[in-house]
C-alpha positions in Angstrom: 7.4 40.4 75.2 3.6 40.2 75.2 3.5 42.3 71.9 5.7 39.8 70.3 3.5 37.0 71.4 0.4 38.8 70.3 1.9 39.3 66.9 2.9 35.6 66.7 -0.7 34.7 67.8 -2.2 36.9 65.1 0.0 35.3 62.4 -1.1 31.8 63.6 -4.7 32.9 63.5 -4.3 34.2 60.0 -2.7 30.9 58.9 -5.5 28.9 60.4 -8.2 31.1 58.9 -6.6 30.7 55.5 -6.7 26.9 55.9 -10.3 27.1 57.2 -11.2 29.1 54.1 -9.5 26.5 51.8 -11.2 23.6 53.7 -14.7 24.8 54.3 -15.4 27.4 51.7 -13.3 26.3 48.7 -13.5 22.6 49.6 -9.8 22.5 48.6 -7.6 21.7 51.6 -3.9 22.3 51.3 -2.8 20.6 54.6 -4.1 17.5 56.3 -6.4 17.4 59.3 -3.6 16.3 61.5 -1.4 19.3 60.6 -4.4 21.7 61.1 -5.0 20.1 64.5 -1.4 20.6 65.5 -1.6 24.3 64.6 -5.0 24.7 66.3 -3.7 23.1 69.5 -0.8 25.5 69.5 -3.2 28.4 69.3 -5.3 27.1 72.1 -2.2 26.8 74.3 -1.2 30.4 73.5 -4.7 31.7 74.3 -4.6 29.9 77.6 -1.1 31.2 78.5 -1.9 34.8 77.6 -5.5 34.7 78.6 -6.4 36.4 75.3 -8.7 35.3 72.5 -8.5 37.4 69.3 -11.8 38.4 67.8 -11.1 36.5 64.5 -9.7 33.4 66.3 -11.1 30.1 64.9 -11.4 28.9 68.5 -14.6 31.0 69.0 -16.6 29.5 66.2 -17.4 26.1 64.8 -17.1 25.1 61.2 -16.7 27.5 58.3 -18.4 30.4 56.4 -21.6 30.2 54.5 -21.2 30.2 50.7 -22.9 33.2 49.1 -24.5 31.0 46.6 -26.7 29.3 49.3 -29.5 30.7 51.3 -28.6 31.1 55.0 -30.6 29.2 57.6 -30.5 29.8 61.4 -30.3 26.7 63.6 -33.1 26.2 66.1 -30.5 24.9 68.6 -26.9 25.8 68.5 -24.7 23.0 67.2 -21.4 22.3 69.0 -18.3 20.7 67.8 -16.7 17.9 69.8 -13.7 18.2 72.1 -11.0 15.7 71.2 -8.2 13.7 72.7 -5.4 11.8 71.0 -4.2 9.6 73.9 -5.8 7.0 76.1 -4.6 8.9 79.1 -6.6 12.0 78.0 -9.7 9.9 77.5 -9.2 8.1 80.9 -9.1 11.5 82.6 -12.3 12.6 80.9 -14.1 9.4 81.9 -12.8 9.4 85.4 -13.9 13.0 86.0 -17.4 12.2 85.0 -17.6 9.0 87.0 -16.4 10.8 90.1 -19.6 12.8 90.1 -21.9 10.3 88.3 -20.9 6.8 89.2 -24.0 5.4 87.5 -23.0 7.0 84.2 -22.7 4.7 81.1 -21.3 5.8 77.8 -22.1 5.1 74.1 -19.2 4.4 71.8 -19.7 4.9 68.0 -17.6 5.6 64.9 -16.2 9.1 64.2 -17.1 9.6 60.6 -14.9 11.7 58.4 -17.4 13.6 56.3 -19.7 16.6 56.3 -22.0 17.5 59.2 -25.6 18.0 58.3 -28.9 18.8 60.1 -32.3 17.9 58.7 -35.5 19.6 59.9 -38.8 17.6 59.8 -42.3 18.7 60.5 -45.7 17.2 59.8 -43.9 14.0 58.9 -42.0 15.6 56.0 -38.5 16.8 55.3 -38.6 20.6 55.5 -35.0 21.8 55.3 -31.5 20.4 55.2 -28.7 22.6 56.5 -24.9 22.3 56.9 -23.5 23.0 60.3 -21.8 26.2 59.2 -20.6 28.2 62.2 -22.9 26.4 64.7 -25.5 29.2 64.7 -26.4 29.2 61.0 -25.5 27.1 58.0 -26.3 26.7 54.3 -29.6 25.5 53.0 -28.8 22.4 51.0 -32.3 20.9 50.9 -32.3 20.3 47.2 -29.0 18.6 47.3 -29.8 16.3 50.3 -33.1 15.3 48.7 -30.9 13.5 46.1 -29.5 11.2 48.8 -31.7 8.1 48.3 -31.3 6.8 51.9 -32.7 10.0 53.4 -36.4 9.6 54.1 -38.6 12.4 52.6 -41.5 11.3 54.8 -41.5 9.8 58.4 -44.1 8.3 60.7 -43.4 10.9 63.5 -45.5 14.0 62.8 -44.2 16.6 65.3 -41.2 18.9 64.6 -37.8 17.5 65.2 -34.2 17.9 63.9 -31.8 15.1 63.2 -28.0 15.5 62.9 -25.7 13.2 60.9 -22.6 12.9 58.8 -22.6 12.9 55.0 -20.2 10.3 53.7 -19.2 8.6 50.5 -18.3 4.9 50.4 -14.7 4.4 49.4 -15.8 2.0 46.6 -18.0 4.7 45.2 -15.2 7.2 45.3 -12.9 4.9 43.5 -15.4 4.2 40.8 -16.1 8.0 40.4 -12.4 8.7 40.1 -11.9 6.1 37.5 -13.9 8.1 35.0 -13.5 11.6 36.3 -11.3 14.2 34.6 -10.6 15.8 37.9 -10.2 13.1 40.7 -11.5 13.8 44.1 -8.9 14.1 46.8 -10.7 12.1 49.6 -14.1 11.1 50.7 -14.6 14.2 52.9 -13.7 16.5 50.0 -16.0 14.5 47.7 -19.0 14.8 50.1 -18.4 18.5 50.7 -18.1 19.2 47.0 -21.3 17.2 46.3 -23.6 18.7 49.0 -22.3 22.2 48.5 -22.8 22.1 44.7 -25.4 24.5 43.4 -26.5 21.8 40.9 -28.3 18.9 42.7 -27.7 16.7 39.6 -24.0 16.8 40.4 -24.8 15.8 44.0 -26.7 12.8 42.8 -23.8 11.5 40.7 -21.6 11.0 43.8 -23.9 8.5 45.6 -23.7 10.3 49.0 -24.8 8.5 52.2 -25.8 10.1 55.5 -25.5 8.3 58.8 -27.5 9.9 61.6 -26.6 9.9 65.3 -28.2 12.8 67.1 -31.5 14.7 67.7 -30.6 18.3 68.6 -34.2 19.3 68.9 -37.6 17.5 69.3 -40.9 19.2 70.0 -42.3 16.5 72.3 -40.4 16.9 75.6 -39.5 13.8 77.5 -39.6 11.5 74.5 -35.8 11.3 74.2 -34.0 10.7 77.4 -30.9 8.7 76.4 -28.7 8.1 73.4 -30.3 4.7 73.1 -33.7 6.5 72.7 -32.1 8.5 69.9 -31.1 5.3 68.1 -34.6 3.8 68.6 -36.2 6.9 67.2 -33.9 7.0 64.2 -34.5 3.4 63.5 -38.3 3.6 63.8 -38.4 6.6 61.5 -36.2 5.1 58.7 -32.9 6.9 59.2 -29.6 5.3 58.3 -27.9 4.7 61.6 -25.2 2.4 63.1 -25.9 1.1 66.6 -23.5 2.3 69.3 -22.0 0.1 72.1 -23.1 1.0 75.6 -20.4 0.6 78.3 -19.9 1.5 81.9 -16.1 1.4 82.6 -13.0 2.9 81.0 -11.6 -0.6 80.4 -14.6 -1.5 78.4 -14.4 1.7 76.4 -10.7 1.2 75.7 -11.3 -2.3 74.5 -14.1 -1.1 72.2 -11.9 1.6 70.7 -9.1 -0.9 70.1 -11.6 -3.1 68.3 -12.8 -0.3 66.1 -9.1 0.6 65.4 -8.5 -3.0 64.3 -11.4 -3.2 61.9 -11.5 0.4 60.5 -9.6 -0.6 57.3 -12.2 -3.3 56.5 -15.0 -0.7 56.4 -16.1 0.8 53.1 -16.2 4.3 54.6 -13.6 6.4 56.4 -13.5 6.9 60.1 -10.8 8.7 62.0 -11.6 7.8 65.5 -14.5 7.0 67.9 -17.0 9.3 69.6 -17.8 8.6 73.3 -21.0 10.2 74.8 -22.7 10.1 78.1 -25.9 8.1 77.5 -28.3 9.8 80.0 -29.7 13.2 79.0 -30.2 14.2 82.6 -26.5 13.9 83.3 -25.7 15.6 80.0 -27.8 18.6 81.0 -26.0 18.9 84.3 -22.6 18.6 82.7 -23.6 21.3 80.2 -21.3 22.9 77.5 -18.3 25.1 77.2 -18.3 28.0 74.7 -17.6 25.5 72.0 -17.9 21.9 73.2 -20.4 19.7 75.1 -18.8 18.4 78.3 -20.7 15.2 77.9 -19.0 14.0 74.7 -15.5 13.4 73.6 -13.9 12.4 70.2 -10.9 10.0 70.4 -8.8 10.5 67.3 -6.7 7.7 65.9 -3.1 8.3 64.9 -2.9 10.3 61.7 -2.7 8.3 58.5 -2.8 11.2 56.0 -0.7 14.3 55.8 0.8 16.7 53.3 4.5 16.9 52.5 6.8 18.0 49.7 7.5 15.7 46.7 11.1 16.4 45.8 11.8 13.8 43.1 10.7 10.7 41.2 12.6 7.4 41.1 11.7 4.8 38.5 11.6 1.3 40.0 11.8 -2.0 38.0 9.5 -4.7 39.3 10.0 -8.5 39.2 8.0 -8.7 36.0 9.5 -5.7 34.4 6.8 -3.1 35.2 8.3 0.3 35.7 6.8 2.1 38.7 7.3 5.7 39.7 8.3 6.1 43.3 7.9 9.6 44.9 10.8 10.8 47.0 9.3 12.8 49.8 10.4 15.2 52.5 10.2 12.8 55.5 6.9 12.9 57.3 5.6 11.0 60.4 2.6 8.8 59.5 0.9 6.0 61.4 3.9 5.5 63.6 6.6 5.5 60.9 8.8 8.1 59.2 7.8 8.1 55.5 10.2 9.3 52.8 9.0 7.3 49.8 5.5 6.6 48.4 4.1 4.9 45.4 2.5 6.4 42.3 1.1 3.5 40.1 1.9 4.7 36.6 1.9 7.7 34.3 -1.9 7.7 34.1 -2.0 7.9 37.9 0.5 10.8 37.9 -1.6 12.7 35.3 -4.9 11.9 36.9 -3.7 13.2 40.3 -2.1 16.2 38.5 1.2 15.6 40.3 4.3 17.5 39.2 7.8 17.8 40.5 8.5 19.4 42.8 5.1 20.0 44.5 3.2 19.4 47.7 1.1 16.3 47.9 -1.2 14.4 50.3 0.3 11.1 51.3 -1.5 8.2 53.2 -0.3 5.2 55.1 -2.6 2.7 56.7 -1.1 0.1 59.0 1.6 -1.8 57.1 0.2 -0.8 53.7 2.8 0.8 51.3 2.4 4.6 51.5 0.6 6.2 48.5 0.2 9.6 47.0 -3.5 10.6 47.3 -3.5 13.8 45.3 -1.9 17.2 44.7 -2.0 19.7 47.5 -0.1 22.7 45.9 2.1 23.4 43.0 5.2 25.6 43.4 6.8 28.1 41.0 9.4 25.4 40.1 6.8 22.6 39.4 7.2 20.9 36.0 5.3 17.9 34.4 6.8 14.5 35.1 8.0 12.7 31.9 8.0 9.0 31.4 11.4 7.3 30.9 12.2 5.9 27.4 14.8 3.3 28.6 15.0 0.9 31.5 16.7 2.6 34.5 18.4 -0.7 35.3 19.6 -2.4 32.1 19.1 0.5 29.6 16.9 -1.5 27.2 14.1 0.3 25.4 10.8 0.3 27.3 7.5 -0.9 25.9 4.1 0.5 26.7 1.4 -2.1 27.5 -2.0 -0.5 28.4 -1.5 2.0 31.2 1.9 0.7 32.2 5.5 0.7 30.9 7.6 -2.4 30.9 11.2 -3.6 30.4 10.8 -6.9 28.4 14.5 -7.9 28.9 14.2 -11.1 31.0 17.9 -10.8 31.9 17.4 -7.4 33.5 19.2 -7.6 36.9 16.5 -5.8 38.8 13.8 -8.2 37.6 15.9 -11.3 38.5 16.7 -9.9 42.0 13.1 -8.8 42.5 11.9 -12.4 41.9 14.4 -13.9 44.3 13.5 -11.3 47.0 9.8 -12.2 46.5 10.5 -15.9 46.7 12.5 -15.8 50.0 10.1 -13.4 51.7 7.8 -14.4 54.6 4.9 -14.9 52.2 7.1 -17.4 50.3 10.0 -19.5 51.5 10.5 -17.4 54.7 14.3 -17.6 54.6 15.4 -15.4 57.5 18.3 -12.9 57.3 18.1 -12.5 53.5 17.5 -8.9 52.7 17.5 -7.0 49.3 21.1 -6.1 50.1 22.0 -9.7 50.6 20.4 -10.7 47.3 22.4 -7.9 45.6 25.6 -9.5 47.0 24.6 -13.0 46.1 23.7 -11.8 42.5 27.0 -9.9 41.9 29.4 -12.3 43.7 27.9 -15.7 43.7 26.0 -15.6 40.4 22.6 -16.4 42.0 19.9 -16.2 39.4 17.0 -18.1 40.9 15.9 -19.0 44.5 16.8 -22.7 43.8 20.5 -21.6 43.4 20.5 -20.8 47.1 20.1 -24.4 48.0 23.4 -25.4 46.2 25.5 -22.9 48.2 28.1 -24.2 50.6 29.5 -22.5 53.8 32.8 -21.7 52.1 31.0 -19.7 49.4 29.9 -17.2 52.0 33.0 -16.8 54.1 34.6 -14.0 52.1 31.3 -12.0 51.7 30.9 -8.7 53.4 28.9 -8.9 56.6 29.0 -12.7 56.8 30.6 -14.2 59.9 30.4 -17.7 61.3 27.2 -17.2 63.3 25.4 -15.5 60.5 26.5 -18.2 58.0 25.2 -20.9 60.4 21.9 -19.1 60.8 21.5 -18.7 57.1 21.9 -22.4 56.4 19.7 -23.4 59.3 17.0 -21.1 57.9 17.6 -22.5 54.4 17.0 -26.0 55.7 13.9 -25.0 57.7 12.4 -23.4 54.6 12.1 -26.8 52.9 9.1 -27.6 55.2 6.4 -25.1 54.3 2.7 -24.6 53.4 1.9 -25.5 49.8 0.4 -22.0 49.3 3.8 -20.5 50.3 5.6 -22.6 47.7 3.1 -21.5 45.0 3.7 -17.9 45.9 7.5 -18.4 45.7 7.2 -19.6 42.1 6.6 -16.0 40.9 3.6 -16.9 38.7 2.4 -13.6 37.2 -0.4 -11.9 39.1 -0.5 -14.8 41.7 -0.3 -13.2 45.1 -1.0 -14.5 48.6 -4.7 -14.9 48.3 -4.7 -16.7 44.9 -1.8 -18.9 46.1 -4.1 -19.9 49.1 -7.0 -20.5 46.8 -5.0 -22.7 44.5 -3.5 -24.7 47.4 -6.9 -25.2 49.0 -8.5 -26.2 45.7 -5.8 -28.7 44.5 -3.8 -29.7 47.6 -0.9 -31.2 45.7 1.5 -30.1 43.0 0.5 -33.0 40.8 -3.2 -32.0 40.8 -2.4 -28.3 40.3 -0.2 -29.3 37.3 -3.2 -31.1 35.7 -5.6 -28.3 36.4 -7.6 -27.2 33.3 -8.4 -23.7 32.3 -12.1 -24.4 32.9 -11.4 -25.5 36.4 -9.2 -22.5 37.2 -11.7 -20.0 35.9 -14.4 -21.4 38.2 -12.3 -20.5 41.3 -13.7 -17.3 42.9 -11.7 -14.2 42.2 -9.8 -15.8 39.3 -10.7 -14.2 36.0 -10.0 -15.2 32.4 -6.5 -13.6 32.2 -5.3 -15.0 35.5 -6.7 -18.5 34.8 -5.0 -18.5 31.4 -1.7 -17.3 33.0 -1.7 -20.0 35.7 -2.7 -22.7 33.1 0.1 -21.6 30.7 2.7 -21.6 33.5 2.0 -25.2 34.4 2.0 -26.2 30.7 5.5 -24.8 30.2 8.0 -27.7 30.3 10.8 -25.5 31.6 8.7 -24.5 34.5 7.8 -28.1 35.4 11.4 -29.1 35.1 12.4 -26.3 37.4 9.7 -27.3 40.0 10.8 -30.9 39.9 14.4 -29.9 40.5 13.4 -27.8 43.5 11.2 -30.5 44.9 14.1 -33.0 44.6 16.1 -30.9 47.0 13.9 -32.2 49.9 10.9 -29.9 50.0 7.9 -31.1 52.1 4.6 -29.4 52.2 2.8 -29.2 55.5 -0.2 -31.5 55.6 -3.3 -29.7 54.2 -5.3 -32.8 53.9 -6.7 -32.3 57.5 -9.2 -29.8 56.1 -12.7 -30.9 56.7 -14.6 -32.1 53.6 -17.9 -33.0 55.2 -18.9 -29.7 57.0 -21.6 -27.2 56.1 -18.9 -24.6 55.3 -16.9 -27.0 53.0 -16.7 -25.3 49.5 -18.7 -22.3 50.7 -17.8 -18.7 50.2 -18.0 -16.5 53.3 -17.6 -12.8 53.9 -16.9 -11.3 57.4 -18.2 -7.9 58.4 -18.4 -5.9 61.6 -16.6 -6.7 64.9 -16.9 -10.1 66.5 -16.8 -10.5 70.3 -15.3 -14.0 70.6 -12.9 -14.0 67.7 -10.5 -11.7 65.9 -11.1 -11.6 62.1 -8.0 -13.7 61.6 -9.1 -16.4 64.1 -12.5 -16.6 62.4 -10.8 -16.8 59.0 -8.6 -19.6 60.1 -11.5 -21.6 61.5 -13.5 -21.2 58.2 -10.5 -22.2 56.0 -9.9 -25.2 58.3 -13.5 -26.2 57.6 -12.9 -25.9 53.8 -14.5 -22.5 53.3 -13.2 -19.7 51.2 -13.1 -16.3 52.9 -13.8 -13.4 50.6 -13.3 -9.7 51.1 -16.4 -8.4 49.1 -20.1 -9.3 49.0 -21.4 -10.6 45.6 -24.0 -13.0 44.3 -21.4 -15.7 44.5 -21.3 -15.5 48.4 -23.0 -18.2 50.4 -22.9 -16.6 53.9 -22.1 -13.3 55.5 -20.8 -13.6 59.1 -22.0 -10.4 60.8 -20.6 -8.8 64.0 -21.4 -5.5 65.7 -21.5 -2.2 63.7 -21.6 -4.0 60.3 -21.8 -1.5 57.5 -22.4 -1.5 53.7 -21.5 -5.2 53.3 -24.5 -6.2 55.5 -26.8 -4.0 53.6 -25.6 -5.4 50.3 -26.0 -9.0 51.6 -29.6 -8.3 52.6 -30.4 -6.8 49.2 -28.9 -9.9 47.4 -30.7 -12.3 49.8 -27.5 -13.9 51.1 -27.8 -15.8 54.3 -26.6 -13.8 57.3 -25.0 -15.5 60.3 -24.8 -14.0 63.7 -21.7 -14.9 65.9 -24.0 -17.1 68.0 -25.2 -19.0 64.9 -21.6 -19.3 63.7 -20.6 -20.9 67.1 -23.4 -23.5 66.8 -22.5 -24.4 63.3 -18.8 -24.9 64.0 -19.6 -27.0 67.1 -21.8 -29.2 64.9 
């Protein structure tokens, strides 16, 4: 039995080592981190049960092999990887075990970056060497590459020898810009950074605008200077290193709340984090806790639920949008992602398919974040059966010949059933009229059997119209008409969204509602007024203007309004406050408010809350662990508000 288990273990080790080679040496991963972690955890369990560790097991080393193209460099102090937990229960046990022996212990909580681990050696106030972590004992000398990172100081005030450790990352916005013009798009930020730092040509490194955030000092010549993690942060700050301040907490409840907070704001950051790192603050306690063969006992990584995995793409389905745009939808082998079973994901258009080199069938990386529609990130592997995907020539719904407009393909038949049904679905959604119990299937039935062609037609229906329809019983019919009646009282912005004006989504609907307040004023809006609203460009301004100049559209709006629609009062917005008419960006995590609460307060005071920092911003409201938005605001000279200052202003 043991021979069979040993054989199984060796096969598992071989698989893991193959993936390690793809990930660390070739910088070309073929499975996601979550899938690798699952295989790795299985190996650890087998090693524990059999009390055997094979000589080539990945569990006895950290990181990957050194590329032959780089000079090797031995680390002065061994670098360890972090142990990890995926559950609050596991983290609680780790904290509890430490607190049992060190009741006075407090912990730092910081972001767990998803990038490339790097160590920089300084002496005589100058950068001497930059090295990848490698296997923990020696890494690759990437000094020339790291010197291209503009945020890395080449000279520092401190003159004695020390080593700093950090994570090389790439801002998501920089990755997106790079991929827009790249012939071979980068799979993700981690892959982008690894490929940049471990590129033999430093000029190529410079093109990718790498950043390095520092968080540790593995060695410093002057003993006794660094005694806590807080001391580390102070040293880094005083010597000009890029660093995000950690939170310092004493109880598990505080740590748990902080992790939840980080989880909530992670998608607003311009860089990728996949968890939080919790460390014992005091070095004396760290020294007493010590390390295992691979991990320090005084630190733990808490990993968030996986949002990216690889799976098989088995087919492509072409979907007709409400404005006729034909979108390719990938049919996937079902995969668990961010708490949901995913079997479909979007590919934007043929350009996207070609840029990501996706064929059918193949294996792809897919990502899902919160409630965001799952998307294909990139190709993982082709198969022997893989063939290029061809664009359709005719509409998959109505059969009309398709038209190419820029990067997209369109069906221009306004009577196309899928377009008509798509607009009705959009109108009745929560973002629009919020008519409950009306699904896509319901709209299909209404279209086919009741000749519904616009959302206004729903308000002319009678109970007897629904009695013979499949799935409609007395209670469901009553609920439908009650919801229909309730939908007549709604926010003005929801009504604008329900009109299906091209390119007008939730945010622009809110901006138009906040700017004009009534349908009469919006109807009279000029092109010049519209283009001055933040985030509304020339094309969108022209589209909105043209919509309200169309007599048929105005006739339709008047008909709908005559059915008894009432907009909730939006005239209670303040018009005499400091924030009135101002543009505000939120960044970092606030203590007193959630982001939505702060947004609601600002909008109530007449402000416009933006997602990105630009010269047009008036204020940046800054919480803890603010990232690139704060840096950009400082460079542009935009006024920065602390949460305390924000409180005082809204009280006034």
